[in-house]
C-alpha positions in Angstrom: 21.1 -32.3 -17.3 17.3 -32.1 -17.4 15.5 -33.0 -14.2 11.8 -33.8 -13.8 11.4 -30.6 -11.8 12.7 -28.6 -14.8 9.8 -29.6 -17.0 6.2 -28.4 -17.2 3.5 -30.1 -19.2 0.6 -28.1 -20.6 -2.5 -29.7 -22.0 -4.3 -28.1 -25.0 -7.7 -28.6 -26.5 -6.7 -27.1 -29.9 -3.6 -27.6 -32.0 -0.6 -25.7 -30.5 0.8 -22.7 -32.2 4.2 -23.1 -30.5 6.7 -25.5 -32.1 9.5 -27.6 -30.6 12.5 -25.3 -29.9 10.5 -22.1 -29.5 11.5 -19.9 -26.6 8.4 -18.5 -24.9 7.8 -15.9 -22.2 5.4 -16.4 -19.3 1.9 -15.6 -20.7 2.8 -16.2 -24.3 0.2 -18.1 -26.4 0.9 -21.8 -26.8 -2.4 -22.5 -28.5 -5.5 -20.3 -29.2 -6.7 -20.9 -25.7 -3.6 -21.7 -23.6 -0.9 -19.3 -22.3 2.5 -20.4 -21.1 2.5 -20.8 -17.3 6.2 -20.0 -17.1 9.1 -18.8 -19.3 11.1 -21.6 -21.0 11.6 -23.6 -24.2 9.2 -25.9 -25.9 10.8 -29.4 -25.8 8.0 -31.5 -27.2 4.6 -31.3 -28.8 2.7 -34.6 -28.7 -0.8 -36.0 -29.1 -2.3 -37.5 -26.0 -5.0 -39.7 -27.5 -7.6 -38.0 -25.3 -10.7 -36.4 -26.5 -10.8 -33.6 -24.0 -7.2 -32.6 -24.2 -5.7 -34.1 -27.5 -2.4 -32.2 -27.3 0.3 -31.8 -24.7 3.3 -29.5 -24.8 6.4 -30.1 -22.6 8.2 -26.9 -21.5 11.6 -26.7 -20.0 11.5 -24.0 -17.4 13.7 -21.0 -18.0 14.5 -17.9 -16.1 14.8 -14.4 -17.6 17.7 -12.0 -16.8 17.6 -8.4 -17.8 20.6 -6.9 -19.7 19.7 -3.3 -20.4 22.8 -1.3 -21.3 25.5 -4.0 -21.0 26.6 -6.9 -23.2 25.3 -10.4 -23.6 28.1 -12.9 -23.4 26.3 -16.1 -24.4 24.8 -17.3 -27.6 21.3 -18.8 -28.3 21.4 -22.5 -27.6 24.6 -22.4 -25.7 24.9 -24.7 -22.6 25.8 -22.8 -19.4 26.6 -24.0 -15.9 25.5 -22.4 -12.6 27.8 -19.5 -11.9 28.7 -18.8 -15.6 28.7 -15.2 -16.6 25.7 -14.5 -18.9 26.4 -10.8 -19.5 27.7 -7.5 -18.2 25.7 -4.6 -17.0 26.8 -0.9 -17.0 25.0 0.5 -14.0 25.4 3.9 -12.3 26.0 3.1 -8.7 25.5 5.5 -5.9 24.0 3.8 -2.8 22.7 0.8 -4.8 22.2 -0.3 -8.4 19.1 0.8 -10.3 17.4 -2.3 -11.5 14.9 -0.5 -13.7 17.6 1.3 -15.7 16.6 0.9 -19.4 12.9 0.2 -18.7 11.4 3.6 -19.8 7.8 2.4 -19.3 8.3 1.6 -15.6 10.3 4.8 -15.0 7.6 6.9 -16.6 5.0 5.4 -14.4 7.0 5.8 -11.1 8.0 9.3 -12.0 4.5 10.3 -13.2 6.2 11.8 -16.2 4.5 14.0 -18.8 1.4 14.9 -16.7 -0.5 11.9 -18.3 -1.3 10.3 -15.0 -2.2 13.6 -13.4 -4.5 14.2 -16.3 -6.2 10.8 -16.0 -6.5 11.3 -12.2 -8.0 14.8 -12.6 -10.5 13.8 -15.4 -11.8 11.0 -13.2 -12.1 13.3 -10.2 -14.1 15.8 -12.3 -16.6 13.0 -13.2 -16.9 11.7 -9.7 -17.4 15.1 -8.1 -20.8 15.5 -9.9 -22.5 13.3 -7.3 -20.3 13.6 -4.2 -18.0 16.0 -2.3 -14.6 17.1 -3.8 -12.8 15.2 -1.0 -14.8 12.0 -1.5 -14.3 12.2 -5.3 -10.6 12.8 -4.9 -10.2 9.7 -2.6 -12.2 7.5 -5.0 -10.3 8.8 -8.0 -7.0 8.1 -6.2 -8.1 4.6 -5.4 -9.1 3.8 -9.0 -6.0 5.3 -10.6 -3.8 3.5 -8.0 -5.2 0.2 -9.2 -4.4 1.1 -12.8 -0.9 2.1 -12.1 -0.1 -1.0 -10.0 -1.5 -3.2 -12.8 0.6 -1.5 -15.4 3.8 -1.6 -13.4 3.3 -5.3 -12.6 2.5 -6.1 -16.2 5.7 -4.3 -17.3 7.9 -6.4 -15.0 6.2 -9.7 -15.9 6.8 -9.0 -19.6 10.5 -9.0 -18.6 10.2 -12.3 -16.7 10.5 -10.5 -13.3 8.1 -11.2 -10.5 7.5 -8.6 -7.7 5.0 -8.9 -4.9 2.0 -6.8 -5.8 1.8 -5.5 -2.2 5.2 -3.8 -2.5 4.2 -2.0 -5.7 1.0 -0.9 -4.0 3.0 0.6 -1.1 5.1 2.7 -3.5 2.1 3.9 -5.6 0.1 4.8 -2.4 3.0 7.1 -1.4 2.9 8.8 -4.8 -0.8 9.6 -4.3 -1.0 10.2 -0.6 -1.5 14.0 -0.9 -4.0 16.4 -2.4 -4.1 20.1 -3.2 -6.4 22.5 -1.3 -8.6 24.5 -3.6 -10.9 25.9 -0.8 -9.8 26.1 2.8 -13.3 26.2 4.1 -12.4 28.6 6.8 -9.7 26.3 8.3 -6.0 27.2 8.8 -5.1 25.6 5.5 -3.7 27.7 2.6 -5.3 27.5 -0.8 -2.8 25.8 -3.2 -1.0 24.0 -0.4 -0.5 20.2 -0.8 -1.3 18.1 2.2 -2.0 14.5 3.1 -5.5 13.2 3.0 -5.1 12.1 6.7 -4.4 15.7 7.7 -7.6 16.9 5.9 -9.7 14.3 7.8 -8.0 15.3 11.1 -8.8 19.0 10.6 -12.4 18.3 9.6 -12.8 16.1 12.7 -11.8 19.0 14.8 -13.8 21.5 12.9 -16.8 19.5 11.8 -18.7 22.4 10.5 -16.0 23.3 7.9 -15.7 21.6 4.6 -12.3 21.7 2.9 -12.3 21.3 -0.9 -9.4 19.5 -2.5 -8.3 18.0 -5.8 -6.1 14.9 -6.1 -2.5 15.0 -7.2 0.1 12.4 -8.1 3.8 13.0 -7.6 6.8 11.0 -9.0 8.8 9.0 -6.5 11.7 11.4 -6.7 9.5 14.2 -5.7 8.1 12.4 -2.7 11.6 12.3 -1.2 13.0 8.9 -2.1 16.6 8.4 -3.1 17.0 8.4 -7.0 14.5 5.6 -7.5 12.5 3.5 -5.0 13.0 0.3 -6.9 16.7 -0.1 -6.1 18.6 -3.0 -4.6 21.8 -4.9 -4.8 20.7 -7.0 -7.7 17.4 -8.9 -7.7 18.2 -10.9 -4.6 17.2 -8.2 -2.0 14.8 -6.3 -4.2 11.6 -7.0 -2.2 13.1 -6.2 1.2 14.9 -3.1 0.0 11.7 -1.9 -1.8 9.5 -2.2 1.3 12.1 -0.8 3.7 12.9 2.2 1.6 9.3 3.2 1.1 8.3 2.7 4.7 11.3 4.7 6.0 11.0 7.4 3.4 14.8 7.5 3.0 
């Protein structure tokens, strides 16, 4: 039942901390200096007789499946075949199924809940505006916080054994932070307090080069930017990447 392609060998310089039979996630510590390259089960821990890498662990590759508010139908160690039912999932279905149901950390990030992200964005902007214009500071703060949010979202998914292309997450997060709030219209037609896209600010200033609009950065949750229920929706994991990209680009 075990094919060569199902196994992954990992060399270690120091004694492994993982033991035979252990179930490990991707990134879990196998020894003080080595992390698991994939999720799976430790099948063997052996000595190699080499001086550079005296130990080798054999991992049987595994695959993680999320069961958030449903029921797991299999037991640890049970042998299953392709097509066997592993669990049931209770999902609220409208147009599609919400694959992040039950993952509060991801939901908080994508909905920018609790003003925490807005606070981090604004604090960074306040620091950056000391040596540059408000608009330049807002765009730089937006860029830095986007990187932080993308890293946190990707990390949250990887902890669950789910891999999503980073570019798709970047598209979503950029939509959340594509606007800014006008705090000084600079004599333009813009209203103080209005929220507009950065591209519009640049277009206006290109037409009225003598006027300088002052803005502060804002971050909106994906529900607020007009997406249906949640942007990370798909019919299971199979079509997740395509649906994610298409939904964001169409704004539907």
